mmCIF file of the N, C-alpha and C atoms, coordinates in Angstrom:
data_MODEL
# 
_entry.id   MODEL 
# 
loop_
_atom_site.group_PDB 
_atom_site.id 
_atom_site.type_symbol 
_atom_site.label_atom_id 
_atom_site.label_alt_id 
_atom_site.label_comp_id 
_atom_site.label_asym_id 
_atom_site.label_entity_id 
_atom_site.label_seq_id 
_atom_site.pdbx_PDB_ins_code 
_atom_site.Cartn_x 
_atom_site.Cartn_y 
_atom_site.Cartn_z 
_atom_site.occupancy 
_atom_site.B_iso_or_equiv 
_atom_site.pdbx_formal_charge 
_atom_site.auth_seq_id 
_atom_site.auth_comp_id 
_atom_site.auth_asym_id 
_atom_site.auth_atom_id 
_atom_site.pdbx_PDB_model_num 
ATOM 1   N N  . UNK A 1 1  ? -50.551 86.364  -148.085 1.00 0.00 ? 1  UNK A N  1 
ATOM 2   C CA . UNK A 1 1  ? -51.350 85.509  -148.920 1.00 0.00 ? 1  UNK A CA 1 
ATOM 3   C C  . UNK A 1 1  ? -51.914 84.392  -148.040 1.00 0.00 ? 1  UNK A C  1 
ATOM 4   N N  . UNK A 1 2  ? -53.089 84.620  -147.523 1.00 0.00 ? 2  UNK A N  1 
ATOM 5   C CA . UNK A 1 2  ? -53.679 83.655  -146.607 1.00 0.00 ? 2  UNK A CA 1 
ATOM 6   C C  . UNK A 1 2  ? -54.682 82.730  -147.291 1.00 0.00 ? 2  UNK A C  1 
ATOM 7   N N  . UNK A 1 3  ? -55.180 83.093  -148.459 1.00 0.00 ? 3  UNK A N  1 
ATOM 8   C CA . UNK A 1 3  ? -56.154 82.299  -149.211 1.00 0.00 ? 3  UNK A CA 1 
ATOM 9   C C  . UNK A 1 3  ? -57.422 82.016  -148.415 1.00 0.00 ? 3  UNK A C  1 
ATOM 10  N N  . UNK A 1 4  ? -57.760 82.861  -147.487 1.00 0.00 ? 4  UNK A N  1 
ATOM 11  C CA . UNK A 1 4  ? -58.992 82.705  -146.732 1.00 0.00 ? 4  UNK A CA 1 
ATOM 12  C C  . UNK A 1 4  ? -58.874 81.846  -145.498 1.00 0.00 ? 4  UNK A C  1 
ATOM 13  N N  . UNK A 1 5  ? -57.716 81.259  -145.245 1.00 0.00 ? 5  UNK A N  1 
ATOM 14  C CA . UNK A 1 5  ? -57.527 80.463  -144.035 1.00 0.00 ? 5  UNK A CA 1 
ATOM 15  C C  . UNK A 1 5  ? -58.424 79.248  -143.990 1.00 0.00 ? 5  UNK A C  1 
ATOM 16  N N  . UNK A 1 6  ? -59.231 79.146  -142.965 1.00 0.00 ? 6  UNK A N  1 
ATOM 17  C CA . UNK A 1 6  ? -60.074 77.978  -142.749 1.00 0.00 ? 6  UNK A CA 1 
ATOM 18  C C  . UNK A 1 6  ? -61.438 78.108  -143.408 1.00 0.00 ? 6  UNK A C  1 
ATOM 19  N N  . UNK A 1 7  ? -61.731 79.257  -144.039 1.00 0.00 ? 7  UNK A N  1 
ATOM 20  C CA . UNK A 1 7  ? -63.051 79.443  -144.622 1.00 0.00 ? 7  UNK A CA 1 
ATOM 21  C C  . UNK A 1 7  ? -63.160 78.726  -145.963 1.00 0.00 ? 7  UNK A C  1 
ATOM 22  N N  . UNK A 1 8  ? -64.375 78.444  -146.351 1.00 0.00 ? 8  UNK A N  1 
ATOM 23  C CA . UNK A 1 8  ? -64.627 77.750  -147.606 1.00 0.00 ? 8  UNK A CA 1 
ATOM 24  C C  . UNK A 1 8  ? -64.392 78.691  -148.777 1.00 0.00 ? 8  UNK A C  1 
ATOM 25  N N  . UNK A 1 9  ? -63.784 78.216  -149.871 1.00 0.00 ? 9  UNK A N  1 
ATOM 26  C CA . UNK A 1 9  ? -63.618 79.084  -151.039 1.00 0.00 ? 9  UNK A CA 1 
ATOM 27  C C  . UNK A 1 9  ? -64.939 79.329  -151.767 1.00 0.00 ? 9  UNK A C  1 
ATOM 28  N N  . UNK A 1 10 ? -65.980 78.602  -151.413 1.00 0.00 ? 10 UNK A N  1 
ATOM 29  C CA . UNK A 1 10 ? -67.282 78.743  -152.060 1.00 0.00 ? 10 UNK A CA 1 
ATOM 30  C C  . UNK A 1 10 ? -68.239 79.612  -151.256 1.00 0.00 ? 10 UNK A C  1 
ATOM 31  N N  . UNK A 1 11 ? -67.777 80.194  -150.183 1.00 0.00 ? 11 UNK A N  1 
ATOM 32  C CA . UNK A 1 11 ? -68.615 81.060  -149.359 1.00 0.00 ? 11 UNK A CA 1 
ATOM 33  C C  . UNK A 1 11 ? -69.653 80.266  -148.594 1.00 0.00 ? 11 UNK A C  1 
ATOM 34  N N  . UNK A 1 12 ? -70.892 80.696  -148.682 1.00 0.00 ? 12 UNK A N  1 
ATOM 35  C CA . UNK A 1 12 ? -71.978 80.044  -147.948 1.00 0.00 ? 12 UNK A CA 1 
ATOM 36  C C  . UNK A 1 12 ? -72.709 78.991  -148.769 1.00 0.00 ? 12 UNK A C  1 
ATOM 37  N N  . UNK A 1 13 ? -72.167 78.623  -149.942 1.00 0.00 ? 13 UNK A N  1 
ATOM 38  C CA . UNK A 1 13 ? -72.818 77.586  -150.731 1.00 0.00 ? 13 UNK A CA 1 
ATOM 39  C C  . UNK A 1 13 ? -72.791 76.246  -150.002 1.00 0.00 ? 13 UNK A C  1 
ATOM 40  N N  . UNK A 1 14 ? -71.682 75.970  -149.330 1.00 0.00 ? 14 UNK A N  1 
ATOM 41  C CA . UNK A 1 14 ? -71.599 74.786  -148.478 1.00 0.00 ? 14 UNK A CA 1 
ATOM 42  C C  . UNK A 1 14 ? -71.760 75.310  -147.054 1.00 0.00 ? 14 UNK A C  1 
ATOM 43  N N  . UNK A 1 15 ? -72.998 75.453  -146.646 1.00 0.00 ? 15 UNK A N  1 
ATOM 44  C CA . UNK A 1 15 ? -73.325 76.144  -145.409 1.00 0.00 ? 15 UNK A CA 1 
ATOM 45  C C  . UNK A 1 15 ? -73.104 75.310  -144.171 1.00 0.00 ? 15 UNK A C  1 
ATOM 46  N N  . UNK A 1 16 ? -73.454 75.864  -143.033 1.00 0.00 ? 16 UNK A N  1 
ATOM 47  C CA . UNK A 1 16 ? -73.306 75.119  -141.777 1.00 0.00 ? 16 UNK A CA 1 
ATOM 48  C C  . UNK A 1 16 ? -74.262 73.933  -141.746 1.00 0.00 ? 16 UNK A C  1 
ATOM 49  N N  . UNK A 1 17 ? -73.774 72.831  -141.221 1.00 0.00 ? 17 UNK A N  1 
ATOM 50  C CA . UNK A 1 17 ? -74.560 71.604  -141.126 1.00 0.00 ? 17 UNK A CA 1 
ATOM 51  C C  . UNK A 1 17 ? -75.099 71.449  -139.715 1.00 0.00 ? 17 UNK A C  1 
ATOM 52  N N  . UNK A 1 18 ? -76.046 70.534  -139.558 1.00 0.00 ? 18 UNK A N  1 
ATOM 53  C CA . UNK A 1 18 ? -76.623 70.278  -138.233 1.00 0.00 ? 18 UNK A CA 1 
ATOM 54  C C  . UNK A 1 18 ? -75.683 69.468  -137.363 1.00 0.00 ? 18 UNK A C  1 
ATOM 55  N N  . UNK A 1 19 ? -74.752 68.763  -137.981 1.00 0.00 ? 19 UNK A N  1 
ATOM 56  C CA . UNK A 1 19 ? -73.825 67.907  -137.241 1.00 0.00 ? 19 UNK A CA 1 
ATOM 57  C C  . UNK A 1 19 ? -72.641 68.740  -136.745 1.00 0.00 ? 19 UNK A C  1 
ATOM 58  N N  . UNK A 1 20 ? -72.404 68.827  -135.435 1.00 0.00 ? 20 UNK A N  1 
ATOM 59  C CA . UNK A 1 20 ? -71.292 69.646  -134.937 1.00 0.00 ? 20 UNK A CA 1 
ATOM 60  C C  . UNK A 1 20 ? -69.926 69.073  -135.286 1.00 0.00 ? 20 UNK A C  1 
ATOM 61  N N  . UNK A 1 21 ? -69.827 67.760  -135.511 1.00 0.00 ? 21 UNK A N  1 
ATOM 62  C CA . UNK A 1 21 ? -68.540 67.164  -135.887 1.00 0.00 ? 21 UNK A CA 1 
ATOM 63  C C  . UNK A 1 21 ? -68.132 67.629  -137.277 1.00 0.00 ? 21 UNK A C  1 
ATOM 64  N N  . UNK A 1 22 ? -69.094 67.649  -138.196 1.00 0.00 ? 22 UNK A N  1 
ATOM 65  C CA . UNK A 1 22 ? -68.789 68.137  -139.554 1.00 0.00 ? 22 UNK A CA 1 
ATOM 66  C C  . UNK A 1 22 ? -68.433 69.614  -139.511 1.00 0.00 ? 22 UNK A C  1 
ATOM 67  N N  . UNK A 1 23 ? -69.133 70.394  -138.699 1.00 0.00 ? 23 UNK A N  1 
ATOM 68  C CA . UNK A 1 23 ? -68.819 71.821  -138.584 1.00 0.00 ? 23 UNK A CA 1 
ATOM 69  C C  . UNK A 1 23 ? -67.440 72.053  -137.986 1.00 0.00 ? 23 UNK A C  1 
ATOM 70  N N  . UNK A 1 24 ? -66.933 71.118  -137.201 1.00 0.00 ? 24 UNK A N  1 
ATOM 71  C CA . UNK A 1 24 ? -65.600 71.262  -136.613 1.00 0.00 ? 24 UNK A CA 1 
ATOM 72  C C  . UNK A 1 24 ? -64.513 70.772  -137.556 1.00 0.00 ? 24 UNK A C  1 
ATOM 73  N N  . UNK A 1 25 ? -64.809 69.747  -138.368 1.00 0.00 ? 25 UNK A N  1 
ATOM 74  C CA . UNK A 1 25 ? -63.793 69.142  -139.232 1.00 0.00 ? 25 UNK A CA 1 
ATOM 75  C C  . UNK A 1 25 ? -63.685 69.866  -140.567 1.00 0.00 ? 25 UNK A C  1 
ATOM 76  N N  . UNK A 1 26 ? -64.776 70.432  -141.050 1.00 0.00 ? 26 UNK A N  1 
ATOM 77  C CA . UNK A 1 26 ? -64.780 71.076  -142.360 1.00 0.00 ? 26 UNK A CA 1 
ATOM 78  C C  . UNK A 1 26 ? -63.776 72.228  -142.470 1.00 0.00 ? 26 UNK A C  1 
ATOM 79  N N  . UNK A 1 27 ? -63.652 73.147  -141.492 1.00 0.00 ? 27 UNK A N  1 
ATOM 80  C CA . UNK A 1 27 ? -62.618 74.182  -141.603 1.00 0.00 ? 27 UNK A CA 1 
ATOM 81  C C  . UNK A 1 27 ? -61.200 73.600  -141.620 1.00 0.00 ? 27 UNK A C  1 
ATOM 82  N N  . UNK A 1 28 ? -60.976 72.542  -140.889 1.00 0.00 ? 28 UNK A N  1 
ATOM 83  C CA . UNK A 1 28 ? -59.662 71.898  -140.915 1.00 0.00 ? 28 UNK A CA 1 
ATOM 84  C C  . UNK A 1 28 ? -59.387 71.310  -142.296 1.00 0.00 ? 28 UNK A C  1 
ATOM 85  N N  . UNK A 1 29 ? -60.398 70.709  -142.896 1.00 0.00 ? 29 UNK A N  1 
ATOM 86  C CA . UNK A 1 29 ? -60.259 70.168  -144.249 1.00 0.00 ? 29 UNK A CA 1 
ATOM 87  C C  . UNK A 1 29 ? -59.910 71.271  -145.247 1.00 0.00 ? 29 UNK A C  1 
ATOM 88  N N  . UNK A 1 30 ? -60.606 72.412  -145.187 1.00 0.00 ? 30 UNK A N  1 
ATOM 89  C CA . UNK A 1 30 ? -60.327 73.507  -146.117 1.00 0.00 ? 30 UNK A CA 1 
ATOM 90  C C  . UNK A 1 30 ? -58.905 74.036  -145.934 1.00 0.00 ? 30 UNK A C  1 
ATOM 91  N N  . UNK A 1 31 ? -58.486 74.198  -144.685 1.00 0.00 ? 31 UNK A N  1 
ATOM 92  C CA . UNK A 1 31 ? -57.147 74.720  -144.428 1.00 0.00 ? 31 UNK A CA 1 
ATOM 93  C C  . UNK A 1 31 ? -56.073 73.770  -144.935 1.00 0.00 ? 31 UNK A C  1 
ATOM 94  N N  . UNK A 1 32 ? -56.199 72.483  -144.622 1.00 0.00 ? 32 UNK A N  1 
ATOM 95  C CA . UNK A 1 32 ? -55.206 71.503  -145.067 1.00 0.00 ? 32 UNK A CA 1 
ATOM 96  C C  . UNK A 1 32 ? -55.218 71.393  -146.588 1.00 0.00 ? 32 UNK A C  1 
ATOM 97  N N  . UNK A 1 33 ? -56.385 71.455  -147.190 1.00 0.00 ? 33 UNK A N  1 
ATOM 98  C CA . UNK A 1 33 ? -56.474 71.388  -148.646 1.00 0.00 ? 33 UNK A CA 1 
ATOM 99  C C  . UNK A 1 33 ? -55.797 72.569  -149.320 1.00 0.00 ? 33 UNK A C  1 
ATOM 100 N N  . UNK A 1 34 ? -55.994 73.760  -148.774 1.00 0.00 ? 34 UNK A N  1 
ATOM 101 C CA . UNK A 1 34 ? -55.359 74.951  -149.347 1.00 0.00 ? 34 UNK A CA 1 
ATOM 102 C C  . UNK A 1 34 ? -53.845 74.908  -149.170 1.00 0.00 ? 34 UNK A C  1 
ATOM 103 N N  . UNK A 1 35 ? -53.380 74.454  -148.019 1.00 0.00 ? 35 UNK A N  1 
ATOM 104 C CA . UNK A 1 35 ? -51.937 74.341  -147.784 1.00 0.00 ? 35 UNK A CA 1 
ATOM 105 C C  . UNK A 1 35 ? -51.332 73.313  -148.734 1.00 0.00 ? 35 UNK A C  1 
ATOM 106 N N  . UNK A 1 36 ? -52.007 72.183  -148.917 1.00 0.00 ? 36 UNK A N  1 
ATOM 107 C CA . UNK A 1 36 ? -51.511 71.146  -149.817 1.00 0.00 ? 36 UNK A CA 1 
ATOM 108 C C  . UNK A 1 36 ? -51.432 71.655  -151.262 1.00 0.00 ? 36 UNK A C  1 
ATOM 109 N N  . UNK A 1 37 ? -52.458 72.372  -151.717 1.00 0.00 ? 37 UNK A N  1 
ATOM 110 C CA . UNK A 1 37 ? -52.437 72.924  -153.080 1.00 0.00 ? 37 UNK A CA 1 
ATOM 111 C C  . UNK A 1 37 ? -51.309 73.940  -153.245 1.00 0.00 ? 37 UNK A C  1 
ATOM 112 N N  . UNK A 1 38 ? -51.107 74.794  -152.238 1.00 0.00 ? 38 UNK A N  1 
ATOM 113 C CA . UNK A 1 38 ? -50.035 75.775  -152.327 1.00 0.00 ? 38 UNK A CA 1 
ATOM 114 C C  . UNK A 1 38 ? -48.670 75.101  -152.343 1.00 0.00 ? 38 UNK A C  1 
ATOM 115 N N  . UNK A 1 39 ? -48.472 74.069  -151.526 1.00 0.00 ? 39 UNK A N  1 
ATOM 116 C CA . UNK A 1 39 ? -47.187 73.373  -151.510 1.00 0.00 ? 39 UNK A CA 1 
ATOM 117 C C  . UNK A 1 39 ? -46.928 72.648  -152.821 1.00 0.00 ? 39 UNK A C  1 
ATOM 118 N N  . UNK A 1 40 ? -47.958 72.049  -153.398 1.00 0.00 ? 40 UNK A N  1 
ATOM 119 C CA . UNK A 1 40 ? -47.787 71.396  -154.701 1.00 0.00 ? 40 UNK A CA 1 
ATOM 120 C C  . UNK A 1 40 ? -47.402 72.418  -155.768 1.00 0.00 ? 40 UNK A C  1 
ATOM 121 N N  . UNK A 1 41 ? -48.070 73.578  -155.764 1.00 0.00 ? 41 UNK A N  1 
ATOM 122 C CA . UNK A 1 41 ? -47.728 74.630  -156.719 1.00 0.00 ? 41 UNK A CA 1 
ATOM 123 C C  . UNK A 1 41 ? -46.303 75.118  -156.514 1.00 0.00 ? 41 UNK A C  1 
ATOM 124 N N  . UNK A 1 42 ? -45.897 75.283  -155.257 1.00 0.00 ? 42 UNK A N  1 
ATOM 125 C CA . UNK A 1 42 ? -44.548 75.754  -154.941 1.00 0.00 ? 42 UNK A CA 1 
ATOM 126 C C  . UNK A 1 42 ? -43.488 74.766  -155.419 1.00 0.00 ? 42 UNK A C  1 
ATOM 127 N N  . UNK A 1 43 ? -43.703 73.489  -155.151 1.00 0.00 ? 43 UNK A N  1 
ATOM 128 C CA . UNK A 1 43 ? -42.742 72.465  -155.569 1.00 0.00 ? 43 UNK A CA 1 
ATOM 129 C C  . UNK A 1 43 ? -42.687 72.376  -157.084 1.00 0.00 ? 43 UNK A C  1 
ATOM 130 N N  . UNK A 1 44 ? -43.826 72.485  -157.742 1.00 0.00 ? 44 UNK A N  1 
ATOM 131 C CA . UNK A 1 44 ? -43.875 72.409  -159.197 1.00 0.00 ? 44 UNK A CA 1 
ATOM 132 C C  . UNK A 1 44 ? -43.127 73.582  -159.839 1.00 0.00 ? 44 UNK A C  1 
ATOM 133 N N  . UNK A 1 45 ? -43.367 74.801  -159.359 1.00 0.00 ? 45 UNK A N  1 
ATOM 134 C CA . UNK A 1 45 ? -42.696 75.976  -159.920 1.00 0.00 ? 45 UNK A CA 1 
ATOM 135 C C  . UNK A 1 45 ? -41.200 75.910  -159.649 1.00 0.00 ? 45 UNK A C  1 
ATOM 136 N N  . UNK A 1 46 ? -40.826 75.512  -158.447 1.00 0.00 ? 46 UNK A N  1 
ATOM 137 C CA . UNK A 1 46 ? -39.400 75.428  -158.128 1.00 0.00 ? 46 UNK A CA 1 
ATOM 138 C C  . UNK A 1 46 ? -38.688 74.354  -158.947 1.00 0.00 ? 46 UNK A C  1 
ATOM 139 N N  . UNK A 1 47 ? -39.379 73.283  -159.255 1.00 0.00 ? 47 UNK A N  1 
ATOM 140 C CA . UNK A 1 47 ? -38.771 72.210  -160.041 1.00 0.00 ? 47 UNK A CA 1 
ATOM 141 C C  . UNK A 1 47 ? -38.661 72.518  -161.514 1.00 0.00 ? 47 UNK A C  1 
ATOM 142 N N  . UNK A 1 48 ? -39.521 73.395  -162.034 1.00 0.00 ? 48 UNK A N  1 
ATOM 143 C CA . UNK A 1 48 ? -39.505 73.651  -163.465 1.00 0.00 ? 48 UNK A CA 1 
ATOM 144 C C  . UNK A 1 48 ? -38.694 74.879  -163.860 1.00 0.00 ? 48 UNK A C  1 
ATOM 145 N N  . UNK A 1 49 ? -38.497 75.821  -162.953 1.00 0.00 ? 49 UNK A N  1 
ATOM 146 C CA . UNK A 1 49 ? -37.718 77.007  -163.305 1.00 0.00 ? 49 UNK A CA 1 
ATOM 147 C C  . UNK A 1 49 ? -36.228 76.686  -163.276 1.00 0.00 ? 49 UNK A C  1 
ATOM 148 N N  . UNK A 1 50 ? -35.472 77.326  -164.163 1.00 0.00 ? 50 UNK A N  1 
ATOM 149 C CA . UNK A 1 50 ? -34.027 77.053  -164.178 1.00 0.00 ? 50 UNK A CA 1 
ATOM 150 C C  . UNK A 1 50 ? -33.331 77.651  -162.958 1.00 0.00 ? 50 UNK A C  1 
ATOM 151 N N  . UNK A 1 51 ? -32.259 77.005  -162.574 1.00 0.00 ? 51 UNK A N  1 
ATOM 152 C CA . UNK A 1 51 ? -31.461 77.496  -161.450 1.00 0.00 ? 51 UNK A CA 1 
ATOM 153 C C  . UNK A 1 51 ? -30.173 78.112  -162.002 1.00 0.00 ? 51 UNK A C  1 
ATOM 154 N N  . UNK A 1 52 ? -29.905 79.316  -161.552 1.00 0.00 ? 52 UNK A N  1 
ATOM 155 C CA . UNK A 1 52 ? -28.717 80.018  -162.009 1.00 0.00 ? 52 UNK A CA 1 
ATOM 156 C C  . UNK A 1 52 ? -27.638 79.965  -160.941 1.00 0.00 ? 52 UNK A C  1 
ATOM 157 N N  . UNK A 1 53 ? -26.404 79.898  -161.391 1.00 0.00 ? 53 UNK A N  1 
ATOM 158 C CA . UNK A 1 53 ? -25.293 79.987  -160.452 1.00 0.00 ? 53 UNK A CA 1 
ATOM 159 C C  . UNK A 1 53 ? -25.105 81.449  -160.059 1.00 0.00 ? 53 UNK A C  1 
ATOM 160 N N  . UNK A 1 54 ? -24.343 81.655  -158.973 1.00 0.00 ? 54 UNK A N  1 
ATOM 161 C CA . UNK A 1 54 ? -24.142 82.999  -158.455 1.00 0.00 ? 54 UNK A CA 1 
ATOM 162 C C  . UNK A 1 54 ? -23.427 83.882  -159.484 1.00 0.00 ? 54 UNK A C  1 
ATOM 163 N N  . UNK A 1 55 ? -22.431 83.330  -160.173 1.00 0.00 ? 55 UNK A N  1 
ATOM 164 C CA . UNK A 1 55 ? -21.699 84.141  -161.153 1.00 0.00 ? 55 UNK A CA 1 
ATOM 165 C C  . UNK A 1 55 ? -22.595 84.504  -162.339 1.00 0.00 ? 55 UNK A C  1 
ATOM 166 N N  . UNK A 1 56 ? -23.536 83.638  -162.711 1.00 0.00 ? 56 UNK A N  1 
ATOM 167 C CA . UNK A 1 56 ? -24.455 83.969  -163.795 1.00 0.00 ? 56 UNK A CA 1 
ATOM 168 C C  . UNK A 1 56 ? -25.413 85.091  -163.376 1.00 0.00 ? 56 UNK A C  1 
ATOM 169 N N  . UNK A 1 57 ? -25.870 85.049  -162.138 1.00 0.00 ? 57 UNK A N  1 
ATOM 170 C CA . UNK A 1 57 ? -26.747 86.111  -161.657 1.00 0.00 ? 57 UNK A CA 1 
ATOM 171 C C  . UNK A 1 57 ? -26.024 87.453  -161.583 1.00 0.00 ? 57 UNK A C  1 
ATOM 172 N N  . UNK A 1 58 ? -24.775 87.440  -161.115 1.00 0.00 ? 58 UNK A N  1 
ATOM 173 C CA . UNK A 1 58 ? -24.000 88.682  -161.040 1.00 0.00 ? 58 UNK A CA 1 
ATOM 174 C C  . UNK A 1 58 ? -23.735 89.232  -162.436 1.00 0.00 ? 58 UNK A C  1 
ATOM 175 N N  . UNK A 1 59 ? -23.413 88.369  -163.378 1.00 0.00 ? 59 UNK A N  1 
ATOM 176 C CA . UNK A 1 59 ? -23.177 88.801  -164.751 1.00 0.00 ? 59 UNK A CA 1 
ATOM 177 C C  . UNK A 1 59 ? -24.446 89.406  -165.354 1.00 0.00 ? 59 UNK A C  1 
ATOM 178 N N  . UNK A 1 60 ? -25.576 88.777  -165.118 1.00 0.00 ? 60 UNK A N  1 
ATOM 179 C CA . UNK A 1 60 ? -26.844 89.298  -165.625 1.00 0.00 ? 60 UNK A CA 1 
ATOM 180 C C  . UNK A 1 60 ? -27.172 90.652  -164.992 1.00 0.00 ? 60 UNK A C  1 
ATOM 181 N N  . UNK A 1 61 ? -26.922 90.782  -163.697 1.00 0.00 ? 61 UNK A N  1 
ATOM 182 C CA . UNK A 1 61 ? -27.207 92.034  -163.018 1.00 0.00 ? 61 UNK A CA 1 
ATOM 183 C C  . UNK A 1 61 ? -26.347 93.185  -163.499 1.00 0.00 ? 61 UNK A C  1 
ATOM 184 N N  . UNK A 1 62 ? -25.042 92.954  -163.623 1.00 0.00 ? 62 UNK A N  1 
ATOM 185 C CA . UNK A 1 62 ? -24.142 94.017  -164.040 1.00 0.00 ? 62 UNK A CA 1 
ATOM 186 C C  . UNK A 1 62 ? -24.275 94.333  -165.526 1.00 0.00 ? 62 UNK A C  1 
ATOM 187 N N  . UNK A 1 63 ? -24.501 93.335  -166.343 1.00 0.00 ? 63 UNK A N  1 
ATOM 188 C CA . UNK A 1 63 ? -24.494 93.545  -167.788 1.00 0.00 ? 63 UNK A CA 1 
ATOM 189 C C  . UNK A 1 63 ? -25.823 94.066  -168.316 1.00 0.00 ? 63 UNK A C  1 
ATOM 190 N N  . UNK A 1 64 ? -26.953 93.642  -167.734 1.00 0.00 ? 64 UNK A N  1 
ATOM 191 C CA . UNK A 1 64 ? -28.251 93.995  -168.290 1.00 0.00 ? 64 UNK A CA 1 
ATOM 192 C C  . UNK A 1 64 ? -29.111 94.840  -167.347 1.00 0.00 ? 64 UNK A C  1 
ATOM 193 N N  . UNK A 1 65 ? -29.185 94.454  -166.086 1.00 0.00 ? 65 UNK A N  1 
ATOM 194 C CA . UNK A 1 65 ? -30.114 95.144  -165.183 1.00 0.00 ? 65 UNK A CA 1 
ATOM 195 C C  . UNK A 1 65 ? -29.634 96.524  -164.769 1.00 0.00 ? 65 UNK A C  1 
ATOM 196 N N  . UNK A 1 66 ? -28.332 96.691  -164.507 1.00 0.00 ? 66 UNK A N  1 
ATOM 197 C CA . UNK A 1 66 ? -27.823 98.003  -164.122 1.00 0.00 ? 66 UNK A CA 1 
ATOM 198 C C  . UNK A 1 66 ? -27.978 99.031  -165.237 1.00 0.00 ? 66 UNK A C  1 
ATOM 199 N N  . UNK A 1 67 ? -27.592 98.730  -166.496 1.00 0.00 ? 67 UNK A N  1 
ATOM 200 C CA . UNK A 1 67 ? -27.841 99.719  -167.556 1.00 0.00 ? 67 UNK A CA 1 
ATOM 201 C C  . UNK A 1 67 ? -29.330 99.997  -167.777 1.00 0.00 ? 67 UNK A C  1 
ATOM 202 N N  . UNK A 1 68 ? -30.163 98.984  -167.616 1.00 0.00 ? 68 UNK A N  1 
ATOM 203 C CA . UNK A 1 68 ? -31.601 99.195  -167.758 1.00 0.00 ? 68 UNK A CA 1 
ATOM 204 C C  . UNK A 1 68 ? -32.123 100.107 -166.644 1.00 0.00 ? 68 UNK A C  1 
ATOM 205 N N  . UNK A 1 69 ? -31.628 99.949  -165.432 1.00 0.00 ? 69 UNK A N  1 
ATOM 206 C CA . UNK A 1 69 ? -32.051 100.808 -164.322 1.00 0.00 ? 69 UNK A CA 1 
ATOM 207 C C  . UNK A 1 69 ? -31.588 102.254 -164.540 1.00 0.00 ? 69 UNK A C  1 
ATOM 208 N N  . UNK A 1 70 ? -30.373 102.424 -165.015 1.00 0.00 ? 70 UNK A N  1 
ATOM 209 C CA . UNK A 1 70 ? -29.877 103.778 -165.287 1.00 0.00 ? 70 UNK A CA 1 
ATOM 210 C C  . UNK A 1 70 ? -30.675 104.422 -166.403 1.00 0.00 ? 70 UNK A C  1 
ATOM 211 N N  . UNK A 1 71 ? -30.973 103.653 -167.449 1.00 0.00 ? 71 UNK A N  1 
ATOM 212 C CA . UNK A 1 71 ? -31.784 104.167 -168.548 1.00 0.00 ? 71 UNK A CA 1 
ATOM 213 C C  . UNK A 1 71 ? -33.189 104.534 -168.058 1.00 0.00 ? 71 UNK A C  1 
ATOM 214 N N  . UNK A 1 72 ? -33.718 103.775 -167.159 1.00 0.00 ? 72 UNK A N  1 
ATOM 215 C CA . UNK A 1 72 ? -35.034 104.070 -166.591 1.00 0.00 ? 72 UNK A CA 1 
ATOM 216 C C  . UNK A 1 72 ? -34.999 105.371 -165.789 1.00 0.00 ? 72 UNK A C  1 
ATOM 217 N N  . UNK A 1 73 ? -33.963 105.584 -165.007 1.00 0.00 ? 73 UNK A N  1 
ATOM 218 C CA . UNK A 1 73 ? -33.841 106.824 -164.223 1.00 0.00 ? 73 UNK A CA 1 
ATOM 219 C C  . UNK A 1 73 ? -33.692 108.032 -165.137 1.00 0.00 ? 73 UNK A C  1 
ATOM 220 N N  . UNK A 1 74 ? -32.852 107.913 -166.153 1.00 0.00 ? 74 UNK A N  1 
ATOM 221 C CA . UNK A 1 74 ? -32.645 109.032 -167.083 1.00 0.00 ? 74 UNK A CA 1 
ATOM 222 C C  . UNK A 1 74 ? -33.929 109.314 -167.862 1.00 0.00 ? 74 UNK A C  1 
ATOM 223 N N  . UNK A 1 75 ? -34.585 108.268 -168.339 1.00 0.00 ? 75 UNK A N  1 
ATOM 224 C CA . UNK A 1 75 ? -35.826 108.460 -169.095 1.00 0.00 ? 75 UNK A CA 1 
ATOM 225 C C  . UNK A 1 75 ? -36.925 109.080 -168.245 1.00 0.00 ? 75 UNK A C  1 
ATOM 226 N N  . UNK A 1 76 ? -37.046 108.648 -167.014 1.00 0.00 ? 76 UNK A N  1 
ATOM 227 C CA . UNK A 1 76 ? -38.063 109.209 -166.127 1.00 0.00 ? 76 UNK A CA 1 
ATOM 228 C C  . UNK A 1 76 ? -37.763 110.667 -165.799 1.00 0.00 ? 76 UNK A C  1 
ATOM 229 N N  . UNK A 1 77 ? -36.499 110.984 -165.551 1.00 0.00 ? 77 UNK A N  1 
ATOM 230 C CA . UNK A 1 77 ? -36.150 112.378 -165.243 1.00 0.00 ? 77 UNK A CA 1 
ATOM 231 C C  . UNK A 1 77 ? -36.366 113.280 -166.456 1.00 0.00 ? 77 UNK A C  1 
ATOM 232 N N  . UNK A 1 78 ? -36.059 112.798 -167.666 1.00 0.00 ? 78 UNK A N  1 
ATOM 233 C CA . UNK A 1 78 ? -36.317 113.605 -168.860 1.00 0.00 ? 78 UNK A CA 1 
ATOM 234 C C  . UNK A 1 78 ? -37.816 113.791 -169.079 1.00 0.00 ? 78 UNK A C  1 
ATOM 235 N N  . UNK A 1 79 ? -38.583 112.771 -168.841 1.00 0.00 ? 79 UNK A N  1 
ATOM 236 C CA . UNK A 1 79 ? -40.033 112.867 -169.023 1.00 0.00 ? 79 UNK A CA 1 
ATOM 237 C C  . UNK A 1 79 ? -40.622 113.859 -168.021 1.00 0.00 ? 79 UNK A C  1 
ATOM 238 N N  . UNK A 1 80 ? -40.139 113.834 -166.778 1.00 0.00 ? 80 UNK A N  1 
ATOM 239 C CA . UNK A 1 80 ? -40.638 114.781 -165.777 1.00 0.00 ? 80 UNK A CA 1 
ATOM 240 C C  . UNK A 1 80 ? -40.156 116.194 -166.052 1.00 0.00 ? 80 UNK A C  1 
ATOM 241 N N  . UNK A 1 81 ? -38.952 116.332 -166.604 1.00 0.00 ? 81 UNK A N  1 
ATOM 242 C CA . UNK A 1 81 ? -38.423 117.672 -166.871 1.00 0.00 ? 81 UNK A CA 1 
ATOM 243 C C  . UNK A 1 81 ? -39.142 118.338 -168.039 1.00 0.00 ? 81 UNK A C  1 
ATOM 244 N N  . UNK A 1 82 ? -39.495 117.576 -169.068 1.00 0.00 ? 82 UNK A N  1 
ATOM 245 C CA . UNK A 1 82 ? -40.113 118.163 -170.242 1.00 0.00 ? 82 UNK A CA 1 
ATOM 246 C C  . UNK A 1 82 ? -41.634 118.053 -170.252 1.00 0.00 ? 82 UNK A C  1 
ATOM 247 N N  . UNK A 1 83 ? -42.204 117.587 -169.173 1.00 0.00 ? 83 UNK A N  1 
ATOM 248 C CA . UNK A 1 83 ? -43.653 117.472 -169.060 1.00 0.00 ? 83 UNK A CA 1 
ATOM 249 C C  . UNK A 1 83 ? -44.204 118.808 -168.712 1.00 0.00 ? 83 UNK A C  1 
# 
């Protein structure tokens, strides 16, 4: 997920300028801006999602995810067998 790196998200709408300093600084601005937006999104999502303890994750995995995975395997094999 590179988000275009140093390129403008608007394409050529904000085209090359006659000033070489602006042409050198503008890609740096886009890159830093994209990194800042991604970090803000990352911090926001991490701060709002609940944190589970290890024993809660293990309980959820054994109690719900394992039977769901087995049911998925059995259902897929039956669907392929009777197709």
